[in-house]
C-alpha positions in Angstrom: 0.0 0.0 0.0 1.2 3.3 -0.6 1.8 6.0 1.5 -1.3 8.4 0.6 -3.2 4.7 1.0 -1.9 4.4 4.6 -2.8 8.2 5.4 -5.9 7.6 3.7 -6.7 4.7 5.6 -5.4 6.1 8.8 -7.3 9.5 8.7 -10.8 8.1 7.7 -10.5 5.4 10.5 -10.4 8.2 13.0 -13.0 10.5 11.0 -15.3 7.3 11.4 -15.0 7.4 15.0 -15.9 11.0 15.2 -19.2 10.8 12.6 -20.4 7.7 14.4 -24.3 7.1 15.2 -24.4 8.9 18.9 -23.4 12.3 16.5 -26.2 11.8 14.6 -28.7 10.9 16.8 -28.0 12.7 19.6 -28.1 11.5 23.8 -31.6 12.1 25.1 -32.2 14.2 27.5 -34.7 15.6 30.1 -36.9 18.9 29.9 -39.6 18.4 32.5 -42.2 15.5 31.4 -39.9 15.3 28.0 -37.7 13.7 26.7 -35.6 15.4 23.9 -33.5 13.8 21.2 -31.4 16.0 19.0 -30.7 15.1 15.3 -27.8 16.4 13.4 -26.1 15.9 10.2 -22.7 15.3 9.7 -20.6 16.1 6.8 -17.1 14.8 6.3 -14.1 15.8 3.8 -11.2 14.1 3.6 -8.3 15.1 1.0 -4.7 13.1 0.6 -2.0 12.6 -2.0 1.7 11.5 -1.8 4.4 10.7 -4.2 8.1 9.4 -4.8 11.2 10.5 -7.3 14.4 10.3 -7.8 16.9 12.3 -9.2 18.4 12.6 -12.3 21.6 11.3 -10.9 20.0 8.4 -9.1 21.8 9.4 -5.6 18.8 10.2 -3.7 15.3 9.4 -3.7 12.4 10.4 -1.8 8.8 10.0 -0.7 6.2 12.4 0.5 2.5 12.2 1.3 -0.1 14.0 3.5 -3.7 14.2 3.8 -6.5 16.5 6.0 -10.0 15.9 6.9 -12.6 17.8 8.8 -15.9 17.2 10.6 -19.0 19.3 10.7 -22.3 18.5 12.8 -25.0 20.4 12.2 -28.3 20.3 14.3 -31.3 19.6 12.2 -34.2 18.3 14.2 -35.3 18.0 18.1 -37.5 15.1 19.1 -39.7 15.8 21.5 -41.2 12.5 23.4 -44.0 12.9 26.4 -45.9 10.0 26.9 -46.9 8.1 24.0 -46.5 11.4 22.1 -43.9 12.1 19.9 -42.9 15.6 17.8 -40.3 16.3 15.7 -39.2 20.2 15.4 -37.1 20.9 12.2 -34.3 23.4 13.2 -33.6 26.0 10.7 -30.6 25.3 8.0 -27.5 26.0 10.1 -29.3 25.9 13.0 -26.7 26.7 16.6 -27.6 25.0 19.8 -28.8 28.1 21.1 -31.5 27.9 18.4 -32.6 24.3 19.7 -32.4 25.8 23.3 -35.0 28.8 22.1 -37.7 26.0 20.8 -38.0 24.1 24.5 -40.4 26.5 25.7 -42.5 26.1 23.0 -42.2 22.7 22.8 -43.5 23.2 26.6 -46.1 25.4 25.9 -48.1 23.4 23.5 -47.7 20.1 25.7 -48.9 22.2 28.5 -51.9 23.3 26.2 -52.5 19.6 24.9 -52.2 18.7 28.5 -54.9 21.4 29.9 -57.8 20.1 26.7 -57.1 16.5 27.7 -58.1 16.9 31.4 -60.6 19.6 30.7 -62.4 16.8 28.3 -61.9 13.9 30.8 -63.2 16.1 33.5 -66.4 16.6 31.5 -67.2 12.8 30.8 -66.4 12.1 34.2 -69.2 14.6 35.1 -71.4 13.6 32.4 -71.4 9.7 33.5 -72.0 11.0 36.8 -75.1 12.7 35.9 -76.8 10.1 33.8 -76.0 7.3 36.2 -78.5 8.7 38.7 
């Protein structure tokens, strides 16, 4: 295997460690009654090159190579789970962590509204069934 191939193989191996599934589907965390799961897009870039050569006098020969790569992690969505309800909140293009955090109150507000509506509906049904049983 050439020097460039070895460099590229090692570089891709290291980048693979960084861009694992846990990076794309983040670690769930709790916010009140919600479990939130961040979802990210991962982009990889890799480049490598190498070469060898001899002088006209065949006195010395050289070989060299180099490589580089990078990983970009971009938050794209936030999955909110509460009980049996699952909601996906898409984040803006190039959204930052602060944008994700800004979404939490909105998620909480919607969840509380739904909770109050469900509670009121159940209370009405319970009162209705008590009145019809007499």
